[in-house]
N, C-alpha and C positions, 0 to 999 in steps of 0.2 A: 491888941487882942491876939491871943495865941491860936494858931490853927491846929496845933497838936497838943494834947494833954499827955503828960508822962504818967503812966500807971504801971507800976511794977516793972520798971525799966523798959517798957514798951510804949510806942507812940500810938495814939488812937486818932483816927481821922473822922470821928463821929460828929465833930462840929463843922466839918467841911461843907456839907449842904447848907447849913445856916449861914455861913460866911459868904458862900456863893450867892445865896438868895439876897442877902443884904446888898452885896455889890451890884447885882443885877437890878434890884429895886432902885438904888441910887442912880444908876446909869439910865434906867428907864425914865425916871423923873426928870433928869437933865435933858434927855433927848426929847421928851414930850414938851417940855417948856420951850426948847428951841424951835421945835417944829410948829407949835401953835402960832408963834409970831412970824413965821417965815412966809406965809401966804401961799404955800404950795398946795396942790390938790391933796386931799386926804390919803389917797392910795399911795402917792409918791412919798408923802411924809411918813406914812406907816412903813413903807419899804425901807426908807432911810433909817428910821428908828430901829427896825429889825436888824438891818445890817450893822448898825452901830452896836447894838447889844451883842450880836454874834461875834463881832470883832473884839469887843471888850472881854467877853467870856474867853475867847481864844487866848488873848494876851494874859489874862489872869491865870489861866491854866498853864501857860508856858512858864510863868514865874513859879507857880506851885511845883511844876515838874523839876525845875532847876533846884529848888529848895529840897524837894523830896529825894532827888538823886544824891545830894550831899548827905542827907539823913540816912539813906540806904547804904551808901558807901562806908559810913561810919558805924553801921550795924544797929542803928536806932530805928530803922523802918524795915519792915519785911518786904520781900520782893513782890508778893501778890498785891500789896497796897500800892506799891510803886507802879506795877503794871496797870492797875485800875486808873491811876491818875494819868498815865501816859495814854492809855486807851481813850480816856475822856478828852484829852487834848487833841488827839488825832480826829476824833469824832467832831469836835468843835471846828477843826480845820476843814473837815469834809463839808460841814454845814455852810462854810463860806464859799465853797466851789460852785460856780454857776452851771456847770454841766455834769452830767452823770459820769462821763469818761474821767473827768478830773477827780470826782469823788471816789471812783474805783481805784485810781492811782494812789490816793491818800490811804485808802483802806489796805492796798497792797503793801505800802510802807509800814502800816501798823502791824500787819500779819508778819512781815519780815522781822520787825523789831521784836515782836512777842516770841517768835521762834528762837531768836537769840537769847531772850530772857528765859525761855524754857530750858535751854541748854545750861544756863547759869544755875537755874533752880535744880536741875538734875545733878550738877556738880556739887551743889551745896547739900543735896540729899545724900549723895554718896559719902560726903564728909561728915554727915550726921548733924548738920547745922540747921536743917529745916524739918518740920514735922510732916506727917502724912497729910494732914488737913491743909497745910500750906502748899504742898505739892498739888493737891486737888484743886485748891483755889486758883493757883497759877494756870493749871490746865483748863479750867473753866473759862478764864479770861481769854485764853488762846482760842478755844472752841467758839466762844461767842463772837470774836472778831472774824474768824473764818466764816461763820454762818452769815454774819452781816455782809461780808465781802461777796459771798455767793449770791445772796439776795440782791445786792446791787447789780451784779453781773447779769442775773436773770432779768431784772427790771430793765437794764440797758438793752439786752438782747430782744426783749419783748417790744420795747419802744422802737428799735431799729427794724423790726419785722412788720410793723404796722403799715397797711397799704396807704398810699397817698402821701407818703412823707419822703 
């Protein structure tokens, strides 16, 4: 099954959500079958299933990013689409972090990565290889990541300032 469809010499990632949903459904079914027969308490089994799904999603996105990077470097995938995939991978990695401080560190890495990608996008715009809408899409990905990072920092600061902790 192809993750990308070629359309007018451009790649489309419109089937990506369907592929991800199928992979997650298959993983969920396998995790559920193994947890039912394990005799563990329901909450612990559910926690293990969730962690297994989060791990599988992260590994799946890592592979997608590797493939997308090759596509981008060969000029068959636009930078904003690549940025979206990388952002999804970092968010999946943050979901695996047990503490808010670790999630903040992952989001900081994401923002740093996207800042570098924004520079690349600016160079491509100066060379006339990207359109204005592609520039705007790239900027939007960066802003969303920065907003998410600031929200995490605010949540972490609020949790640290709670009395009795």
